[in-house]
C-alpha positions in Angstrom: -173.2 -173.8 -35.8 -170.5 -171.3 -36.7 -172.6 -168.3 -35.5 -173.2 -170.1 -32.2 -169.4 -170.6 -31.8 -168.6 -166.9 -32.6 -171.3 -165.7 -30.3 -170.1 -167.9 -27.6 -166.5 -166.8 -28.1 -167.6 -163.2 -28.0 -169.6 -163.7 -24.9 -166.8 -165.6 -23.1 -164.4 -162.8 -24.3 -166.8 -160.2 -22.9 -166.6 -161.8 -19.4 -162.9 -161.8 -19.5 -163.0 -158.2 -20.9 -164.2 -156.9 -17.6 -160.8 -158.1 -15.9 -158.8 -156.1 -18.5 -161.0 -153.1 -18.3 -160.4 -152.9 -14.4 -156.6 -152.9 -15.1 -154.9 -149.4 -15.4 -154.8 -148.5 -19.1 -151.2 -147.9 -20.5 -150.3 -146.0 -23.4 -148.7 -149.2 -25.4 -150.1 -151.2 -28.1 -151.1 -154.0 -25.9 -153.1 -151.8 -23.4 -154.8 -150.0 -26.6 -155.7 -153.4 -27.9 -157.2 -154.6 -24.7 -159.4 -151.3 -24.6 -160.4 -151.8 -28.3 -161.2 -155.5 -27.5 -163.4 -154.5 -24.6 -165.2 -152.0 -26.7 -165.7 -154.6 -29.4 -167.2 -157.0 -26.9 -169.5 -154.4 -25.4 -170.9 -153.3 -28.8 -174.6 -154.7 -29.3 -174.1 -155.2 -33.0 -174.1 -159.0 -32.8 -171.6 -161.7 -33.4 -170.6 -160.7 -36.9 -169.9 -157.1 -35.8 -167.9 -158.7 -32.7 -165.9 -160.8 -35.0 -165.1 -157.9 -37.4 -164.2 -155.6 -34.6 -162.0 -158.1 -32.8 -160.1 -158.9 -36.1 -159.6 -155.1 -36.8 -158.3 -154.7 -33.3 -155.9 -157.6 -33.8 -154.7 -156.2 -37.1 -154.0 -152.7 -35.4 -152.2 -154.5 -32.7 -149.9 -156.3 -35.2 -149.3 -153.1 -37.2 -148.4 -151.2 -34.0 -145.8 -153.9 -33.0 -144.2 -153.5 -36.3 -144.0 -149.8 -35.9 -146.5 -149.3 -38.9 -149.2 -147.6 -37.1 -148.9 -143.9 -36.6 -150.0 -142.2 -33.3 -149.8 -138.7 -34.6 -153.5 -138.5 -35.3 -154.6 -135.0 -34.1 -156.3 -131.9 -35.7 -153.0 -130.7 -37.5 -152.4 -134.3 -39.0 -156.1 -134.5 -40.0 -155.9 -131.1 -41.8 -152.5 -132.1 -43.5 -154.2 -135.3 -44.6 -157.2 -133.4 -46.0 -155.0 -131.0 -47.8 -153.1 -133.9 -49.2 -156.4 -135.4 -50.7 -156.9 -132.2 -52.6 -153.9 -132.9 -54.6 -155.9 -135.7 -56.2 -158.4 -133.3 -57.6 -157.9 -131.7 -61.1 -156.0 -128.7 -61.1 -159.0 -126.5 -61.8 -160.8 -127.8 -58.4 -157.8 -128.0 -56.2 -157.8 -124.5 -54.8 -161.4 -124.7 -54.1 -160.8 -128.1 -52.2 -158.0 -126.5 -50.1 -160.4 -123.6 -49.3 -163.0 -125.9 -48.1 -160.4 -127.9 -46.1 -159.1 -124.6 -44.4 -162.7 -123.7 -43.4 -163.9 -121.4 -45.9 -167.6 -121.6 -47.0 -170.7 -122.8 -45.1 -170.9 -126.2 -43.3 -174.1 -128.1 -42.6 -174.8 -131.5 -41.0 -172.6 -133.8 -39.0 -171.1 -137.2 -38.9 -174.0 -138.4 -36.7 -176.6 -137.0 -39.1 -174.9 -139.1 -41.8 -173.1 -136.4 -43.8 -171.3 -133.1 -43.5 -172.1 -130.9 -46.5 -169.6 -128.0 -47.3 -170.5 -125.2 -49.7 -168.3 -122.5 -51.0 -169.9 -119.9 -53.3 -167.4 -118.4 -55.7 -168.3 -115.6 -58.4 -166.9 -116.4 -61.8 -166.8 -113.3 -64.0 -168.5 -113.9 -67.4 -167.4 -112.7 -70.7 -167.6 -109.0 -71.1 -170.6 -107.7 -72.6 -170.1 -105.9 -75.8 -171.1 -102.2 -76.0 -174.5 -101.6 -77.8 -174.1 -100.6 -81.4 -174.2 -97.0 -82.1 -177.5 -95.5 -83.1 -178.0 -95.0 -86.9 -177.2 -91.5 -88.1 -180.0 -89.1 -88.2 -181.2 -88.4 -91.7 -181.8 -84.7 -92.7 -185.5 -83.8 -93.6 
């Protein structure tokens, strides 16, 4: 019964979303919420996904209205956030984390493929090899 009510609510909201989608989109939190809501309602993930998506959109709207939702998400902010995450690494790994974040090394995969694998090969010098022992002295004959 509850799934039917949720599905019906999502369907009714989907029909109403067309009205909001036709309106010109502004930059404010309410306009963003309407765009997110329309996206939730057009997602074919089912009633549970629709309900979760709508709940997240509503929570984001509430945070934006309180001024707690930052809009400074761009490549520079993403890089700064990634470098900040490197600070949680042990000191011995921090520099490597930062180098990977800044683009060194090799990258394979994508988000669409399910993972991005980054690899950075570093050469770590081993202990010096001791010189071979001197040959034994020659014995006279």
